Residue, then its C-alpha position, 0 to 999 in steps of 0.5 A: m290578018i287578025d282584023h280580017v279574022r275578027d271581022w269575019w268572026f263577028q259577022h258569022c259567029s254567034r256573040a252569045p257564047v262570048a257574052r256568057l263567057l265575059r259575064a262569067e269572068r266578070r262575076r268571078l273577078e267581082a267575087e274575088l275582089a269583094r272577098r279580098l278588098p270589100d271597100a275597093s270592090a264597092a268603089v270600083r263598081r261605083r266607078v264602072l257603073a258611073a262610066i257606063r251611065d255616062a257612055e249611055s247618056t252621050 
């Protein structure tokens, strides 16, 4: 049931509001992590960016 609704939603609804929501949540989490653990925040950011670059190159 959920798969059917998800497929319908992606075909008929705009993805822009969801993308904005995800970006806002990512920024909020990054800010909180940077405030609490600045070294860990930088390490996580480097790992994520490396994973994105690897995924784009394949």
